[in-house]
C-alpha positions in Angstrom: 72.4 48.2 -8.9 73.3 50.7 -12.0 71.2 51.2 -14.6 72.8 52.5 -18.1 71.9 52.4 -21.3 73.4 49.8 -23.7 75.4 50.9 -27.0 72.2 50.0 -28.9 70.0 52.4 -26.8 68.3 50.0 -24.8 68.2 50.4 -21.0 69.5 47.6 -19.3 70.5 46.6 -15.5 73.8 45.8 -14.3 73.8 43.8 -10.7 76.7 44.6 -8.8 78.9 42.5 -11.2 80.7 45.3 -13.1 84.1 43.7 -14.2 85.5 47.4 -14.5 88.3 47.5 -11.8 90.4 50.3 -10.7 94.3 49.8 -11.2 95.1 49.0 -7.7 92.8 45.7 -8.3 95.3 44.3 -10.8 98.7 44.9 -8.2 101.7 44.5 -10.0 100.7 42.3 -12.8 101.2 44.1 -16.5 98.3 45.4 -18.3 98.2 45.6 -21.8 96.2 48.1 -24.1 93.3 46.6 -26.0 91.4 49.6 -27.2 91.6 53.2 -27.4 87.5 54.2 -27.4 87.6 57.8 -29.4 83.6 57.8 -28.6 81.5 57.2 -25.8 79.0 55.2 -27.8 82.4 52.8 -28.3 83.4 52.8 -24.9 79.9 51.8 -23.4 80.0 49.1 -26.3 83.1 47.6 -25.4 82.3 47.9 -21.2 79.1 46.0 -22.0 80.7 43.1 -24.2 83.7 42.8 -21.5 81.3 42.9 -18.4 78.9 40.2 -19.9 81.9 37.8 -20.8 83.3 38.4 -17.0 86.5 40.0 -18.1 88.4 41.9 -15.9 89.5 45.4 -17.3 90.7 48.8 -16.5 89.7 51.9 -18.0 90.9 55.5 -18.0 90.9 58.7 -20.1 94.0 59.8 -21.7 95.2 62.3 -24.2 96.4 61.3 -27.7 96.9 62.7 -31.1 94.2 62.3 -33.9 93.4 63.9 -37.2 94.9 63.1 -40.4 94.8 66.8 -42.2 94.4 68.6 -38.8 95.9 67.2 -36.0 94.8 68.1 -32.7 95.2 66.5 -29.2 92.3 64.5 -28.1 90.7 62.3 -25.1 89.9 59.2 -25.0 88.8 55.5 -22.8 91.9 53.5 -22.9 90.9 49.9 -21.7 93.7 47.6 -20.4 93.5 43.5 -19.2 96.0 41.6 -17.6 97.9 39.3 -19.8 95.9 36.3 -18.9 92.5 38.2 -20.3 94.1 39.0 -23.4 93.2 36.4 -25.7 89.9 36.0 -24.1 89.2 40.4 -24.2 90.2 40.3 -28.1 87.9 37.5 -28.9 85.2 39.1 -27.3 86.3 42.4 -28.9 86.1 40.8 -32.6 82.7 39.1 -31.7 81.2 42.6 -31.2 82.4 43.7 -34.1 85.4 45.8 -32.8 89.1 46.1 -33.6 91.7 45.6 -31.0 94.3 47.7 -30.6 97.0 46.8 -32.7 99.7 46.5 -30.1 97.5 45.0 -27.5 
């Protein structure tokens, strides 16, 4: 059992049913990028939404270039799902008030 704080700041509990998976779980299946979380709060909110919906996903930290006037390299949480889960994951994100990655 893992304790966490939800995106709303309220304590919650997940009972060994986390849908977050290692990349190895997906085998040879191609994964699609659905979201780049630039803030921890956004990453936790998406993790909570995908887990509650039972959608398997992978997440890893990667670098990206951000900023308009002062461009810099930053680190974000990149969320991936397999092709079968792409449309359901997008629907979950929209329901949670999040915008899916344009390329995913």
